[in-house]
C-alpha positions as CSV (number, residue, x, y, z in Angstrom):
1,M,-0.1,0.1,0.2
2,P,1.4,3.5,-0.9
3,K,1.8,5.9,1.8
4,R,0.1,8.7,1.8
5,G,0.5,12.3,2.9
6,R,4.0,14.0,3.7
7,V,7.4,12.4,2.8
8,Y,10.3,13.4,5.1
9,V,14.1,12.4,4.0
10,N,16.7,12.2,7.1
11,R,19.9,14.1,6.7
12,S,22.4,15.0,8.7
13,I,24.0,18.2,9.2
14,S,26.8,20.0,11.1
15,F,26.3,23.4,13.5
16,P,28.8,24.6,15.3
17,P,27.7,24.4,18.9
18,D,26.9,28.2,19.6
19,L,24.6,28.6,16.5
20,L,22.8,25.1,17.3
21,A,22.1,26.2,20.7
22,A,20.6,29.8,19.2
23,A,18.8,28.0,16.5
24,R,17.4,25.5,19.3
25,K,16.5,28.6,21.6
26,R,14.8,30.2,18.7
27,A,12.7,27.6,17.6
28,R,11.6,26.9,21.1
29,N,10.7,30.4,21.7
30,L,8.4,29.9,18.7
31,G,7.0,27.3,20.0
32,L,8.2,25.3,17.3
33,P,10.5,21.3,16.9
34,F,14.1,22.2,15.8
35,S,13.2,20.4,12.7
36,A,10.5,22.6,11.8
37,Y,12.0,25.5,12.6
38,V,15.1,24.8,10.1
39,Q,12.7,23.7,7.4
40,K,10.7,27.2,7.9
41,C,13.8,28.6,7.6
42,L,14.9,27.3,4.5
43,E,11.6,27.2,2.8
44,R,11.3,31.3,3.4
45,D,15.3,31.5,1.9
46,L,14.3,29.5,-1.0
47,A,10.9,31.8,-1.5
48,E,12.7,35.2,-1.5
49,R,15.7,34.0,-3.6
50,G,17.6,36.7,-1.6
51,A,21.3,37.0,-1.7
52,I,23.5,35.3,0.3
53,V,26.5,37.2,0.5
54,F,30.1,36.1,2.0
55,T,32.1,38.1,3.6
56,E,35.9,37.5,4.6
57,R,36.8,37.5,8.4
58,E,38.7,40.2,10.1
59,D,40.9,37.7,11.6
60,R,42.2,35.4,8.7
61,D,45.4,34.6,10.0
62,A,43.4,32.4,12.6
63,L,40.9,31.1,10.2
64,A,43.7,30.4,7.9
65,A,45.3,28.2,11.1
66,A,41.6,26.8,11.7
67,E,41.8,25.5,8.3
68,A,44.9,24.2,7.8
69,A,44.6,22.3,11.4
70,E,41.4,20.0,10.1
71,P,42.2,16.8,8.5
72,L,42.0,16.4,4.7
73,A,39.0,14.3,3.6
74,D,39.6,10.7,3.0
75,S,39.7,10.0,-0.7
76,S,38.1,6.2,0.0
77,R,35.3,7.8,1.6
78,R,32.0,8.1,-0.2
79,K,31.1,11.4,-1.4
80,R,27.8,12.9,-0.1
81,S,25.4,14.1,-2.1
């Protein structure tokens, strides 16, 4: 028997701890589950199609050091889609 209603797909994403805490608090304040809050944010962004601007951080040396400390991706691992 085919499924009826909404169909959801699970995806795993990573957040910096402070961003995750702030997003969870915002969702709670809005009375939404975290996943619903993230869905609403994505829906709004995709509907409005506003520009997303990336700016270079002031502390470029610290950023470069952090990137250099990250382990290189293992090419034998499966690529995520």
